[in-house]
N, C-alpha and C positions, 0 to 999 in steps of 0.2 A: 312768910315774911323773910325765911332765909334766904331763899331763892330771888327774891326782889334786892335783899341786901347785898349779895354776890352781884347780881346783874350792876346795882348801881356804885359798884368798887371793885369790881374784879374786871369790868370791861373798860373803863375808862383807863385802868393801871396798864393792862396789855396794851389797849391803842397808844398810850403814852410811850411806853417802850419800842412798839414798832415805829412810830414815828422818831424817836430818838435814833434809833439803830438805822433805819431808813434814810434819815439827814445825813448819817455820819458816813454812809455808804456811796449816796449819790448828790450829797450838799444839800443845803438848806434851801437854796432856790428852787432845786429840781424837784425836791418834797413839796415845798408849798404849791408846786406848777400842779402836780399829780393831785392834792388835794381839791383846789380847784377847778382842775380838769375833770375829775371823777363829778364834782357836785354838777358841773353844767351839763355835760354828757348826761347824766344819771337823771338830770330834771327834765333835760329836754325827751327822752326816752320814757318818763313816767307819763309826762303830760300827753306825749302821743298815744301812747298806750292806754292811756285815761280816758281818750277822746273815744276808741274803741270801745273799752267799757260800758262809757256811757250808753254809746248808741245801742249795744246789746241789752244792757238793762231796761231802755225804752223801747225796744225790740220786743224782750219776753216780757214785759209789762204791759204792754199793746194788745198782746195775744194772750192773755190771761195769764199768762203763767207766772209761778213763784221765781223771781228773778235770782235764785241763791248763789249760782256760780259767779253771775258778775257783782254781786255782792262782796262775795268773799275776794274776787279779784281784785275790785276796788280796794277794800283794806289791804290788800298786799302790796297795790300800787304806793296808798298813802305811807305804809311802813318803808317801804324803799324808797319813796320822796325823801321823807325824813332821815332815814339812815344815809344817803346818797349827800345830804346836805351837811351832815355831821361830820367833822372834819376826822378821819382815822382810817385807818388801812383796814382792821376788821369789819368795822361798820360797812363800809364800802363794798366788799366782799358779798353780807349779807344781804345789802341793798341790790347789787346787781343778780344777787340769784334771785329776790323776789321779784326782779323783771323778766325773770324767765320763765315764758309760759309753760315747760316742761314741768318746773321746777314747783311753780303754783299749783299746778294739777294732783302730783304726787302728794304735796303738803295736803291740798282740798280733799282728799280720798282719802288719807289719815284722818282728819277731821271730823269728816263724815262718820268715818268708821267708830272712830271713840263717841260722838254725841249717839249713834244709834245705840252703841252697848251701855251708854250711860241711860238712855231711855229705858231701855231693855232690863237692863238692873235696879230701875225705879230711882235712881239718883237725881234723875230729871226728869220733870214732867212736861209734856206740851199740851195746851189748851189753846184750843181753836174759837177766836169769837165767832159764833153763828151768825153776826150783825151784819158782819163784813166776808162774806165768801169769796172763794176764788171762782171765777166762771167757769175754768174748766172742769168744775165737779158736776157729774151729769145730774145730780138731784137739784140744784141750783139753778140751771140754764132756763131761761125765761124764753118762750116762744111766743113773738109777735107775729100776727097777721097783717101782711102788707097790702091795700087795696091795689087792685089792676090798673091800669087807667082806663078811664069811662067809666068806673063804676062809683 
């Protein structure tokens, strides 16, 4: 609760202070131009990368693999898009960071490490529904005979 309160009070206060300072240094119109420009450029980049993530998601799913990385990348791109259309300097910086694949990889590894640790410590439990197995599990593969031509 405390972190959420800080997020919703401290971040807007910092954004407001940064926008006021920026406006006083470069002018109101230039500041508004930067806000609009980062929104347009960020939305374009997020959309373009999002289409690539969708292709990876479809490919991994069709190959029977759990598409964990594309799902995480998709979440990052969603957050990036939301941050970039929100007026502000701080949110723009974080939004553009979310668009950098290398940054997403670092955060993805850290999130995976924390989840694995939480599972190992018993703070999180993972249950797999046996009615919906992933095809790449050897015990679940189905072998079908295909008749030859003329048989």
